[in-house]
C-alpha positions in Angstrom: 18.5 -54.8 91.4 21.9 -53.4 90.8 24.4 -52.7 87.7 26.1 -55.3 86.6 29.2 -55.3 83.8 31.1 -58.8 83.6 28.8 -60.7 86.3 30.1 -58.1 89.2 26.9 -57.1 90.7 29.1 -54.4 92.3 30.0 -52.7 88.9 29.4 -49.0 87.6 28.1 -48.0 84.9 29.4 -45.0 82.6 27.7 -42.4 84.0 28.0 -43.2 87.1 31.7 -42.5 87.0 31.0 -39.5 84.9 28.7 -38.3 87.9 31.5 -38.8 90.7 34.4 -37.1 88.5 32.2 -34.1 88.3 31.1 -34.2 91.7 34.8 -34.5 92.9 35.5 -31.8 89.8 38.1 -34.4 88.8 39.5 -34.6 84.9 39.8 -37.9 83.3 43.5 -37.5 84.2 43.0 -37.3 87.6 41.2 -40.2 88.2 43.8 -42.3 85.7 46.9 -41.9 87.9 44.3 -41.3 91.8 43.1 -45.5 90.2 45.9 -46.3 88.5 44.0 -47.1 85.1 45.4 -45.7 82.2 43.1 -42.3 81.2 42.6 -44.2 77.4 40.3 -47.0 79.8 38.5 -44.0 81.7 37.8 -42.5 78.6 36.7 -45.7 76.6 34.3 -46.6 80.4 32.5 -43.4 80.3 31.8 -43.1 76.4 30.4 -46.9 76.6 33.1 -48.9 74.3 33.6 -51.9 76.1 33.1 -53.1 79.3 36.4 -53.0 81.7 37.7 -56.0 84.2 36.7 -56.6 86.7 40.0 -55.5 89.0 39.7 -52.1 87.0 36.1 -51.1 88.0 37.8 -52.2 91.4 40.5 -49.8 91.0 38.3 -46.8 89.9 35.8 -47.5 92.2 38.0 -47.9 95.1 40.2 -44.4 94.2 36.6 -42.6 93.6 35.6 -44.2 97.1 38.6 -42.6 98.7 37.8 -39.4 97.9 34.5 -39.4 99.1 32.1 -40.4 96.5 29.7 -42.9 97.3 28.0 -45.6 94.4 24.1 -45.5 95.1 22.5 -48.7 94.0 19.7 -49.6 91.8 17.0 -49.1 93.9 14.0 -48.2 91.1 14.6 -45.3 90.1 18.2 -45.9 88.5 22.0 -46.1 89.7 23.6 -42.9 91.6 26.1 -41.3 93.0 26.2 -38.9 95.9 29.2 -37.4 97.7 29.3 -38.3 101.7 29.7 -36.1 104.2 33.0 -35.7 106.5 33.5 -38.8 108.4 29.8 -40.2 107.4 30.6 -43.8 106.8 28.5 -45.2 103.3 25.1 -47.4 103.9 27.5 -50.1 101.6 30.2 -50.4 103.1 30.0 -54.2 103.8 29.8 -54.5 100.0 32.1 -52.2 98.8 35.0 -53.7 97.4 38.6 -52.7 99.6 40.9 -50.2 97.3 44.0 -52.1 95.4 46.9 -51.8 98.3 49.9 -49.8 97.1 51.5 -53.2 95.6 48.5 -53.3 93.0 48.8 -50.1 92.5 52.5 -50.1 91.3 51.9 -53.4 89.3 49.4 -51.5 87.0 51.3 -48.7 87.1 51.4 -47.3 83.6 55.6 -46.5 82.4 55.8 -44.8 79.2 56.3 -47.6 76.7 52.6 -49.0 78.0 51.7 -45.3 76.6 52.8 -45.5 73.4 51.3 -48.9 72.5 47.5 -47.5 74.4 47.3 -46.1 70.9 45.9 -42.1 70.0 45.1 -39.7 72.9 40.9 -39.8 73.4 40.1 -36.0 74.3 37.5 -35.4 77.2 34.2 -34.5 77.3 33.4 -31.9 78.9 31.3 -32.5 81.8 27.7 -30.6 81.9 26.9 -28.5 84.7 24.1 -29.5 87.3 22.2 -25.6 89.1 20.8 -26.5 91.9 
């Protein structure tokens, strides 16, 4: 069974998002810039506060996949993430939503006036390091 949020079967869960950022060594700021999603939205999603809209999930997922992350669906052991080898094609490429176009990203770009309305900045929690 796959993860679902708002009925979207290609959704990701907060733990996958945190793990994907950790694999890339990205901060919430870097993910926000790459996905054109406000940092506050990224932080709230990682904390499990609310359910992001499908387009928000698609933008975040698209940015992470473009950077080399593959999302692994629930397969009995739980959903997960991994980094693809250079030049590798994701196993589920056909079911992965396409990354948003440049025009879509521009429409969703955070402007200073939007930032002022988004409320207090959410502090980023440090990720725990896992030793191999």
